[in-house]
C-alpha positions as CSV (number, residue, x, y, z in Angstrom):
1,S,-23.8,-39.0,30.9
2,A,-21.1,-36.3,31.4
3,I,-22.3,-32.8,32.3
4,R,-19.8,-29.9,32.2
5,A,-20.9,-26.4,33.2
6,L,-19.4,-23.2,34.7
7,E,-18.8,-23.0,38.4
8,G,-21.9,-21.8,40.2
9,S,-24.3,-23.4,37.7
10,K,-27.1,-25.5,39.1
11,V,-27.9,-28.9,37.6
12,H,-31.5,-30.2,38.3
13,F,-32.5,-33.9,37.7
14,K,-36.1,-34.9,37.1
15,T,-37.3,-38.5,36.8
16,E,-40.5,-39.8,35.3
17,L,-41.3,-43.5,35.9
18,D,-43.4,-45.8,33.8
19,H,-45.0,-49.2,34.7
20,R,-41.7,-51.1,34.7
21,A,-40.4,-49.2,37.8
22,N,-42.1,-47.6,40.7
23,K,-39.0,-46.2,42.6
24,A,-35.9,-44.2,41.5
25,F,-32.8,-43.5,43.6
26,L,-30.7,-40.5,42.5
27,N,-27.2,-40.3,44.0
28,I,-25.0,-37.3,43.6
29,A,-21.5,-37.1,45.3
30,G,-22.4,-40.1,47.5
31,M,-25.8,-38.6,48.8
32,Q,-29.4,-38.9,47.6
33,R,-30.4,-35.5,46.1
34,D,-31.9,-34.2,42.9
35,E,-29.8,-31.0,42.3
36,W,-26.2,-30.0,42.4
37,T,-24.4,-26.7,42.4
38,M,-21.1,-26.8,40.5
39,V,-18.2,-26.1,42.8
40,S,-14.9,-24.8,41.4
41,N,-12.3,-27.4,40.4
42,R,-14.5,-30.3,41.6
43,V,-15.7,-33.4,39.7
44,V,-18.3,-35.6,41.3
45,T,-20.2,-38.7,40.0
46,W,-24.0,-39.1,39.8
47,S,-26.0,-42.3,39.4
48,L,-29.6,-43.3,38.9
49,T,-31.0,-46.6,40.1
50,L,-34.5,-47.9,39.3
51,E,-36.5,-50.4,41.3
52,N,-39.6,-52.3,40.3
53,A,-42.6,-53.4,42.4
54,V,-41.0,-56.6,43.6
55,G,-37.8,-54.9,44.8
56,F,-35.6,-55.8,41.8
57,R,-33.0,-53.1,41.0
58,A,-31.5,-52.5,37.6
59,Q,-27.8,-51.8,37.1
60,P,-27.1,-48.1,38.0
61,A,-26.6,-45.6,35.2
62,G,-24.8,-42.3,35.5
63,G,-21.8,-40.2,34.8
64,V,-19.9,-37.2,36.1
65,L,-20.6,-33.6,36.9
66,E,-17.6,-31.4,36.1
67,S,-17.2,-27.8,37.1
68,I,-15.5,-25.5,34.7
69,I,-13.7,-22.4,35.9
70,D,-14.8,-19.4,33.8
71,N,-11.9,-17.9,31.7
72,P,-11.9,-14.4,30.5
73,P,-12.7,-13.9,26.8
74,S,-10.1,-13.2,24.2
75,I,-10.2,-10.7,21.3
76,V,-8.1,-10.0,18.2
77,L,-8.4,-6.8,16.2
78,E,-8.0,-8.1,12.7
79,K,-8.4,-4.8,10.9
80,P,-6.6,-2.4,11.2
81,Q,-3.6,-4.2,12.7
82,K,-1.3,-1.3,13.1
83,S,-1.1,2.5,13.6
84,I,-2.4,4.5,10.7
85,R,-2.2,8.0,9.3
86,V,-5.5,9.3,7.8
87,P,-7.4,12.6,7.3
88,P,-9.7,13.7,10.1
89,H,-12.8,12.7,8.1
90,A,-11.7,9.2,7.4
91,K,-13.9,6.1,7.8
92,I,-11.9,3.2,9.3
93,P,-13.2,-0.4,8.9
94,I,-13.0,-2.5,12.0
95,K,-13.0,-6.3,12.1
96,V,-12.6,-8.4,15.2
97,T,-12.6,-12.1,16.3
98,A,-13.5,-13.0,19.9
99,S,-13.8,-16.2,21.8
100,D,-15.1,-17.2,25.2
101,D,-16.5,-20.3,27.0
102,T,-19.9,-18.8,27.8
103,L,-23.0,-18.4,25.6
104,Y,-23.0,-14.6,25.5
105,L,-20.6,-11.8,24.8
106,S,-21.2,-8.0,24.8
107,N,-18.9,-5.5,23.1
108,E,-18.1,-1.9,23.0
109,I,-15.9,0.4,20.8
110,V,-13.7,2.5,23.1
111,V,-11.9,5.6,22.1
112,K,-9.3,8.0,23.6
113,I,-9.1,11.3,21.8
114,G,-5.7,13.0,22.2
115,N,-4.5,12.9,25.8
116,G,-8.1,12.5,27.1
117,D,-9.6,9.6,29.0
118,W,-10.8,6.4,27.5
119,Q,-14.6,6.5,26.8
120,N,-17.2,4.1,25.5
121,L,-18.4,5.0,22.1
122,R,-21.0,2.3,21.1
123,P,-21.3,-1.4,20.4
124,L,-20.2,-2.8,17.0
125,S,-22.9,-2.7,14.4
126,K,-22.3,-6.4,13.6
127,F,-21.4,-9.0,16.2
128,S,-22.5,-12.5,16.0
129,R,-21.7,-16.0,17.1
130,M,-20.0,-18.2,14.5
131,G,-19.3,-21.4,16.4
132,A,-19.2,-23.0,19.8
133,S,-17.0,-20.3,21.3
134,L,-16.2,-18.0,18.4
135,W,-17.7,-14.5,17.6
136,R,-17.0,-12.1,14.7
137,G,-17.7,-8.4,14.6
138,A,-17.4,-5.6,12.1
139,D,-18.1,-1.9,11.9
140,D,-16.9,1.4,10.4
141,L,-15.4,4.1,12.7
142,D,-16.4,7.4,11.1
143,L,-14.0,10.0,12.4
144,S,-16.1,12.9,11.0
145,L,-18.6,12.1,13.8
146,L,-16.1,12.6,16.6
147,D,-15.0,15.9,18.1
148,L,-11.4,16.1,16.9
149,K,-10.8,19.8,17.2
150,N,-7.2,20.7,18.3
151,V,-6.0,17.1,18.5
152,S,-3.5,15.4,16.2
153,F,-4.2,11.8,17.2
154,L,-6.6,9.4,18.8
155,Q,-6.7,5.7,19.9
156,F,-9.4,3.2,19.7
157,A,-10.0,-0.5,20.7
158,V,-12.8,-3.0,21.1
159,C,-13.7,-4.4,24.5
160,V,-15.7,-7.6,25.0
161,R,-17.4,-8.8,28.2
162,D,-18.7,-12.3,29.1
163,A,-21.9,-13.1,31.0
164,Y,-20.2,-14.3,34.2
165,P,-22.4,-13.2,37.2
166,I,-21.7,-9.9,39.0
167,E,-22.1,-11.6,42.4
168,K,-19.2,-13.9,41.6
169,G,-16.9,-11.1,40.4
170,G,-18.0,-10.9,36.8
171,P,-18.3,-10.0,34.1
172,H,-14.8,-10.8,32.8
173,S,-13.7,-8.4,30.1
174,V,-10.7,-7.9,27.8
175,T,-9.8,-5.1,25.4
176,S,-8.0,-5.5,22.1
177,T,-4.6,-3.9,21.5
178,P,-5.3,-0.2,20.9
179,V,-4.7,1.3,17.4
180,T,-3.2,4.8,17.2
181,V,-4.7,7.0,14.5
182,H,-2.6,10.0,13.5
183,L,-4.6,12.8,11.9
184,E,-3.2,14.5,8.9
185,N,-5.2,16.6,6.5
186,R,-3.2,15.6,3.4
187,A,-3.1,11.9,4.2
188,E,-4.8,9.4,1.9
189,S,-8.0,7.8,3.0
190,Y,-7.7,4.5,4.8
191,Q,-9.5,2.8,1.8
192,M,-6.9,4.1,-0.6
193,Q,-4.0,2.9,1.6
194,S,-5.6,-0.5,2.0
195,L,-6.0,-0.7,-1.8
196,A,-2.3,-0.2,-2.2
197,D,-1.6,-3.0,0.3
198,E,-4.1,-5.3,-1.5
199,K,-2.5,-4.5,-4.9
200,A,1.0,-5.3,-3.6
201,N,-0.2,-8.6,-2.1
202,M,-2.0,-9.7,-5.3
203,N,1.1,-8.7,-7.3
204,N,3.2,-10.9,-5.1
205,L,0.8,-13.8,-5.5
206,I,0.9,-13.5,-9.3
207,N,4.7,-13.2,-9.4
208,E,5.1,-16.2,-7.2
209,A,2.6,-18.2,-9.3
210,R,4.5,-17.3,-12.4
211,R,7.9,-18.3,-10.8
212,R,6.5,-21.6,-9.7
213,M,5.0,-22.4,-13.2
214,E,8.3,-21.6,-14.8
215,A,10.1,-23.9,-12.4
216,A,7.5,-26.7,-13.2
217,D,8.0,-26.2,-16.9
218,R,11.8,-26.3,-16.6
219,L,11.7,-29.5,-14.5
220,A,9.2,-31.2,-16.9
221,N,11.5,-30.4,-19.9
222,Q,14.5,-31.9,-18.1
223,A,12.5,-35.1,-17.3
224,K,11.4,-35.3,-21.0
225,D,15.0,-34.9,-22.2
226,N,16.2,-37.6,-19.7
227,I,13.6,-40.1,-20.9
228,N,14.5,-39.4,-24.6
229,R,18.2,-39.8,-23.9
230,E,18.0,-42.9,-21.8
231,K,15.0,-44.5,-23.5
232,K,13.5,-45.1,-20.1
233,A,12.4,-43.4,-16.9
234,S,15.0,-43.3,-14.2
235,E,14.8,-42.5,-10.5
236,E,16.1,-39.0,-11.3
237,T,13.3,-38.6,-13.9
238,D,10.6,-39.5,-11.4
239,K,12.1,-37.0,-9.0
240,Q,12.0,-34.2,-11.6
241,I,8.4,-35.0,-12.5
242,A,7.4,-35.1,-8.8
243,L,9.1,-31.7,-8.2
244,S,7.4,-30.3,-11.3
245,E,4.0,-31.3,-9.9
246,H,4.9,-29.8,-6.5
247,E,5.8,-26.5,-8.1
248,M,2.5,-26.5,-10.1
249,N,0.5,-27.2,-6.9
250,E,2.3,-24.3,-5.2
251,A,1.4,-22.0,-8.1
252,E,-2.3,-23.1,-7.8
253,K,-2.2,-22.3,-4.0
254,R,-1.2,-18.7,-4.7
255,L,-4.0,-18.3,-7.3
256,D,-6.5,-20.0,-5.0
257,D,-5.6,-17.3,-2.4
258,M,-6.5,-14.7,-5.0
259,R,-9.8,-16.5,-5.9
260,E,-10.8,-16.7,-2.3
261,K,-10.2,-13.0,-1.9
262,A,-12.3,-12.3,-5.1
263,A,-15.1,-14.5,-3.8
264,E,-15.2,-12.7,-0.4
265,D,-14.6,-9.1,-1.4
266,P,-17.2,-7.6,-3.9
267,R,-14.5,-5.1,-5.1
268,F,-12.6,-8.0,-6.7
269,K,-15.5,-10.1,-7.9
270,P,-14.8,-9.3,-11.6
271,L,-11.5,-11.1,-11.4
272,K,-13.1,-14.4,-10.3
273,E,-14.1,-15.7,-13.7
274,Q,-10.6,-15.3,-15.1
275,L,-9.2,-17.1,-12.0
276,D,-11.7,-19.9,-12.4
277,S,-10.6,-20.4,-16.0
278,L,-6.9,-20.4,-15.2
279,I,-7.2,-22.7,-12.2
280,D,-10.0,-25.1,-13.1
281,E,-9.1,-25.5,-16.8
282,T,-5.5,-24.8,-17.6
283,I,-3.7,-25.6,-14.4
284,E,-5.7,-28.7,-13.7
285,S,-5.0,-29.9,-17.3
286,I,-1.2,-29.4,-16.7
287,K,-1.5,-31.3,-13.4
288,D,-3.2,-34.2,-15.3
289,K,-0.3,-34.3,-17.8
290,L,2.2,-34.5,-14.9
291,E,0.2,-37.3,-13.3
292,T,0.3,-39.2,-16.6
293,A,4.0,-38.5,-16.9
294,Q,4.6,-39.9,-13.5
295,F,2.7,-43.2,-13.7
296,A,2.2,-44.1,-17.3
297,A,4.4,-46.1,-19.7
298,S,7.5,-44.4,-21.1
299,E,5.9,-43.5,-24.5
300,D,2.8,-41.9,-22.8
301,R,5.0,-40.2,-20.3
302,V,7.0,-38.5,-23.1
303,K,3.9,-37.5,-25.0
304,A,2.4,-35.9,-21.8
305,L,5.6,-34.0,-21.1
306,E,5.8,-32.8,-24.8
307,E,2.3,-31.3,-24.5
308,M,3.1,-29.4,-21.3
309,P,5.0,-26.4,-22.8
310,K,2.0,-25.4,-24.9
311,E,-0.3,-25.6,-21.9
312,V,2.2,-23.8,-19.6
313,K,2.4,-21.0,-22.3
314,E,-1.4,-20.8,-22.3
315,A,-1.3,-20.5,-18.5
316,M,1.3,-17.8,-18.6
317,E,-0.8,-15.8,-21.1
318,K,-3.9,-16.1,-18.9
319,L,-1.8,-15.0,-16.0
320,E,-0.7,-11.9,-17.9
321,E,-4.3,-11.2,-18.8
322,L,-5.3,-11.6,-15.2
323,K,-2.6,-9.1,-14.1
324,N,-3.8,-6.5,-16.7
325,A,-7.4,-7.0,-15.5
326,M,-6.3,-6.6,-11.9
327,E,-4.4,-3.4,-12.8
328,Q,-7.5,-1.9,-14.5
329,R,-9.7,-3.0,-11.6
330,F,-7.4,-1.3,-9.0
331,E,-7.3,1.8,-11.1
332,K,-11.1,2.0,-11.1
333,L,-11.3,1.4,-7.4
334,R,-8.6,4.0,-6.7
335,N,-10.5,6.6,-8.8
336,Y,-13.7,5.7,-6.9
337,E,-12.0,6.1,-3.5
338,K,-10.2,9.3,-4.6
339,I,-13.5,10.9,-5.7
340,S,-15.3,9.7,-2.6
341,D,-12.5,11.3,-0.5
342,I,-12.7,14.6,-2.4
343,A,-16.5,14.6,-1.9
344,K,-16.0,14.1,1.8
345,R,-13.4,16.9,2.0
346,Q,-15.7,19.2,0.1
347,E,-18.6,18.4,2.4
348,L,-16.4,19.3,5.4
349,L,-15.3,22.5,3.7
350,A,-18.9,23.5,3.1
351,K,-19.5,23.1,6.9
352,A,-16.5,25.1,7.7
353,A,-17.7,27.8,5.3
354,E,-21.0,27.9,7.1
355,E,-19.3,28.4,10.4
356,I,-17.2,31.2,9.0
357,S,-20.3,32.8,7.6
358,K,-22.0,32.7,11.0
359,A,-18.9,34.1,12.7
360,A,-18.9,37.0,10.2
361,E,-22.5,37.8,10.9
362,E,-21.8,37.8,14.6
363,K,-18.8,40.1,14.0
364,K,-16.5,37.4,15.4
365,N,-14.8,36.5,12.1
366,D,-11.1,35.6,12.0
367,P,-9.6,36.7,8.6
368,K,-6.9,34.0,9.0
369,L,-9.6,31.3,9.2
370,L,-11.2,32.5,6.0
371,D,-7.8,32.6,4.3
372,A,-7.0,29.1,5.4
373,W,-10.4,27.8,4.3
374,M,-10.0,29.5,0.9
375,H,-6.6,27.8,0.4
376,L,-8.1,24.4,1.2
377,Q,-11.0,25.0,-1.1
378,K,-8.8,25.8,-4.0
379,E,-6.6,22.8,-3.3
380,T,-9.5,20.4,-3.1
381,A,-11.0,21.9,-6.3
382,A,-7.7,21.3,-8.1
383,Q,-7.7,17.7,-6.9
384,A,-11.2,17.2,-8.2
385,K,-10.3,18.6,-11.5
386,N,-7.3,16.2,-11.9
387,V,-9.3,13.1,-11.2
388,A,-10.3,11.2,-14.3
389,M,-14.0,11.5,-14.7
390,E,-14.6,9.7,-18.0
391,S,-15.6,6.3,-16.7
392,N,-18.7,4.1,-17.2
393,D,-18.0,2.3,-13.9
394,A,-21.2,2.6,-11.8
395,E,-19.2,3.0,-8.5
396,V,-17.2,5.9,-9.9
397,D,-20.3,7.6,-11.3
398,E,-21.9,7.4,-7.8
399,A,-18.8,8.8,-6.2
400,R,-18.7,11.6,-8.8
401,R,-22.3,12.6,-8.0
402,E,-21.5,12.7,-4.3
403,M,-18.5,15.0,-5.1
404,E,-20.6,17.3,-7.3
405,N,-23.4,17.6,-4.6
406,A,-20.7,18.4,-2.0
407,A,-19.1,20.9,-4.4
408,N,-22.4,22.7,-4.9
409,A,-23.0,23.0,-1.2
410,M,-19.5,24.2,-0.7
411,N,-19.8,26.9,-3.4
412,K,-23.0,28.1,-1.9
413,E,-21.4,28.5,1.6
414,K,-18.4,30.1,-0.1
415,A,-20.5,32.7,-1.7
416,E,-22.3,33.4,1.6
417,A,-19.0,33.6,3.5
418,E,-17.6,36.1,0.9
419,I,-20.8,38.3,1.3
420,A,-20.5,38.1,5.0
421,E,-16.8,39.0,4.8
422,K,-17.6,42.1,2.7
423,Y,-20.3,43.3,5.1
424,L,-17.8,42.8,8.0
425,N,-15.1,44.8,6.2
426,Y,-17.6,47.5,5.4
427,F,-18.7,47.6,9.1
428,L,-15.1,47.9,10.2
429,E,-14.4,50.8,7.8
430,C,-17.4,52.6,9.0
431,N,-16.3,52.4,12.5
432,Q,-12.7,53.6,11.9
């Protein structure tokens, strides 16, 4: 019976009568009418009264019409959240969350290159509604597709607009906090930097889980010693067992955070099986022992507490195995990202070589440009040589093939550039 809509919306009522009634009286805001335009900040009542053939009227039914003032949308740039330093060929993941009180939002990635003006780039490749007023969007900003010559930085943001009518002053729009991207040729790729952050975060979770499990074990042992000494469970014993269970729950929360990450991010999916075993089997078994120790008879409590050290030791061993598996996974991912980055650098060097070759043919070649390019080429080749290539990981193999293809293209352009340089030098000698 309550209808809420944005100001300016029109509400239309339609009645269809059957044999029990032959008249209908619709009243809106104290007057008979069958439509209503929502007016800002105004709430009115509506009622419908039915009358039969002999003039008998039923009790009116109705409700309220409430006008809602349109609020501008909001947006949060979840990734990246801060200024970053990346090479000019970097690919930067973008993730946003937006909300609004209308049924439709449009979006646009906006960029500002150097000290230039803000300009619309394109909409996000993924942007969909996730709830009554929530949207999520994602994309990759490929810097190699932008004209970044002679600039050392750029800024980007995401703008969202609602569907509020133009004639009423719409649409309302809002732009996320801009992210500054500093361009440095020797900087690591964004993916390698984010991997380092992910690794630090997971290490913190593992270390915190270990600390909590050690505390739970210590408290459980103290409770067991107290029961053995006093031949009964005291209030202090109950407190120690409750604190031990709390510490174990806190350890589980940290590991659940890791498991959620492994479930959402395909890069860490291989860790999920170990996390499932550690959480669902070992830690749950320890928690069952603590629950028995808290509520059972004294003998059963002591028995449950005596079994805990063995299971805590098993949990610690699984935690150490998880950490080693995580280290190996991060090493593979880092190799993959490093090789992919080298492949991208070689691809750009090949393009640069092509430009140098064309310039030489047109007798506009700059010897300093060729020297700089040759230096970068040697540096990149050395990096490629230092990357471990002996891996059966499919992702690393794919990245290696990309690097090899880019290297072949680069070497071809290098040879053509050197030939063009020789012809240019010969031409200059002949004209001296």
